[in-house]
N, C-alpha and C positions, 0 to 999 in steps of 0.2 A: 504494500500500500504506500502511496507517495507520502513523503514527510511534509507535514503542514504545521506551521505555528501561527498563532494569531496575536496581533497587538491591536488594542483599541485606542484610536486617537480621541474618540469621543464616545461616551456611553450615556445615553439618556433614554428614559422611558417616556419621554415627551409628555410629562405631566405639566399642567399649567404652572407657571412660575419658575420653570427650569431656566438656569442662566445660559448665556451664550457659552459654548464650550471653548476650550483653550485654543484649538486650531481655528483660525478664521475661515469661515465658509464663504464660498462664492455666492453671488446674488442668486444664481440659479439653484444652488444647493439649498439656500435658505427658503426659497419659494417652495421647493418640493417638501422640505422638512416641515414648513408651516402647514402645508396642505395635509400631510400625514398626521401631524399633531392634532389639527382641528377635527379631522374626520374619523380617526381611529380612537382618539382619546385613551381611555383605560382598557379598550378591547384588544389591544395588541401591544407588543414590545417592539419599539423602533430603535435600532442602533444605527449610528452614522459614523462614517470614516473608519471602518474596520480595515486593517491591513493584514494580509496573509502572506506568508512565504511558503510557496508550493513548489515541489520538485517538478511538476508538470507545467505549470504556468508562470513560474518565477514569482516575483513580487507583485501582488495583486491588491488593489484597494476596492472595497465596495462602498460606494457613496452612501447607500442606505440599505438596510435589511429590515424587513418587517416580518415578525413572527406572529402569526394569527392562529390561536388555538382552534383545533378541529377543522382547520382549513388548509394551512400550509405556510410556506415561507416565500416572500417576494424579495428578490435581489435587484436593486435598482442602480443603474448607471446613469448619471446626470450629465447632460451636455448643455452648456450655455451657448449664447450666440444663436445664429440662424443655421440650422443643419439641413443639408441637402443630400440627396442620393443621385449621383450623376455618373452615367457610364460605368456602373459597378462599383463606384467609390463613394464612401461617406465623406462629406466635406462640411466643415464648420467655419462660418464666416463671422468675424467679430470686427470691432473698430481697428484692431491691429492687423487685420488681414485674414486670409483664409489658409486652412491647412487640412490635410487628410486626418481622419480619425477612424477608430475601429471600435465603436461602442458595443456592438453585439459580441465581438470577441472578448472584450473586457468584462461584460456582464456574465457571459458564460464561464469565463475563467473564475470570477468571484463565486459563482454558484458552485462550481466544482471544488474550489478551495474550502468553502464553508462546509460542504458535505464531508470532504476528506478530513477536515479538522475534527468534526464531531465523531466520525467513525473511528478515528485514532484514539479517542479518549477511553480509558478503561471503564469509566463510569457510565459511558453511553451504551445502552443496549437496545436503542430504538431502531437500529438499522437505518435504511435510507428513507427519509421522509419526503413528502411532496414539496417541491420547490420549483420556482420558475423565475426567469430573468425578465427584466423590463428596461427599456431605455426611456428616460424622461428628458424632454426638450421643452422647457417652459416658455421659450421665446420663439418656438417654431410651430407653424400651423401644419398639422398632420391630417391628411385626408385619405391616404391610401397606404398600401405596403411600401416599404423602402427596400425594394429588391426581394430576392427569394428568402433571405434570412429575416428581414425586418417585417414581421407580420403586424398588421395594423393594430390588433388587439393588445400587442405587447409594447406598443409605442405610445407614450404619454405626451401629447402635445399641449400647446397653450390652452386650447379650448377644453381639454380633459381635466384640468386641475380641480374644478369644482366636484368632479365625480371620480377622483382618483381611487377612492376606496372601492367603489362599485366596480371599476374596471379591474382592479387587482383581484378582488374576490371572484369576479366572473371567470377570469382565466384559471384561477386555482380550483374552481368548481368543475372544470372540464372532466367528464366521466372517463375520457380516454387516457387520462394520466394514470400510470400504473402504481405510482408510489402511494402509500397510505398517508392519511392526514395525521399530523402530530397532535397529541393530547395536550391539555393545559399543563400537566405535570412535565411532559417532555419539553415544552416551551420553556418552562421554569428552569429545568436542568440545563438546556442548551444556553440560555442567556447567562446562567450562573457559571457555566464552564468558560464562556467567552469573557465574562466579567473577571473570573479568577485568573485566567491566563495572562491578563494584562495588569493585574494588581491595581485596578482602578475602582472607583466607586461611582454610583449614579450621581446626577446633578442634584442641586438643592431644591428638589420639587416637593410635592405633597408627601410622597412616600418617605423621603429622607427626613422631613420635618416631623412626621408622625413617629418615626423611629427615635429621633433625638428627643422628642417630647416625652415619649414613654420612658426612656432611659433617665432623663432628668427628673421626671416625676417620681420615679422609684427612689432615686438617690435623695431627693428632698424629703420624702417620707421617712426614709431610714435615718437621715440626719436630724429629722424633726422629733425624734423620740421613740420611734418604733424599734430602734436598736438594730443589731445585726443578727437577730434570731433567724435561723433557717438558712443563713448564708453559708455556703459550703466553699471550701477551697477547691477550685477547679484545676484538675491536673490533665495535661496533655497525654493522650493515649495512642500515639502514633497516628493520630488523625490529621495532623497538620494544624490543629487549633492550638494557639499558644496558651500559656498559663494565665489564668485570671484570678480575681480575688472575690468573686461572688457569682451567684446564679440568678437568672431571671426567674421570678415567681410564676411565670406564665407557661413554663415548659417542664416536662419530665421525660428523660433524665436532664441533668444540669446543662443549661446553656449559659455561658458566661455573660456577665453584664458588660456590654460594649456599645459603642455608638452604632455599630452595624455588624450583623452576622448573616451568613447564608449557608446553604446546605453543603456547598463544597468545602466549607471550613469545618462543619460539624460532622459530616460523613456517616450519620446514622439517623434512624427515624426518631421523631420527637412527638410526644403527646401534648397537645394544647389543652391546658387544664381549666381555663376559665373563659374560653372563647375570645381571648385577647391574644393577638398574634403580632406583636410589634416588629418582629423580624421578617414577617411575611413568609414563613416556612410552609404554611398550609395552603397550597395553591388552589385546592378545590373545596375548601371549607368544611371538610369532614371530620376535623378534629385531630388529624394525624399529619404532622409535618415531615418534609423530606422523604416522601413515600417511596421514591425510586432508590433509596439507600437501604442497606440492611438494618435489621433490628439491632439495638445495642446489646 
């Protein structure tokens, strides 16, 4: 299997209030990101600026990847300027001139690199999940196919931005696609693996603030007179989770009190004891977190 590693230049779940990521996006990338944010909301996980190193395709960047539970994954290559398909070539024209480009090749390469990365991970048992590439051209009017590779339904033009969600979901719903649809738990695991591989954290959106708020609330209660009863010393067990000084009251067995934790750090199942899940370990709300991992 080809060797693939992943690095995340930007990781955002596109919750309202998220800041601009460190890497400056182009105007076209911002337009696509805004459309995805507004239309998918909390119904999908959107990652931007993922970089992969792939033995087959070399260094690959995915401008946007959308993980949609029970539907599939959309890999989007974004092209600014005015894009044309002339005599078998893709051309992009900007104020600085024109140049050839290969957006379909880039999008396909990113799709392959993402799949290869997931399938290389020992935690991943989901096999090959449904995924498709798209080329987004927010400043280009698209009315037909761009050659034999650029099928109209996979090209997102300027007039398509208000319905980008519908277009993506329509392609992923194709009954002729052989791969199965990923579950919400698999989406959670996939985003966690990409998250952990780059050692980054989500932006300061609602989810992040909820986690910080829960953590700070617990600490204030403890410092306010409840004492440290029930706090256990957390010891790393070859799980990759570092040593902490206390346990969250919301999980059994112990999950250390931190600003943020995820299943790739915990690496075993957790029971949510009071229906409060500040670390968002229980993806399907059944009271059991990190279900794709073994029992402790």
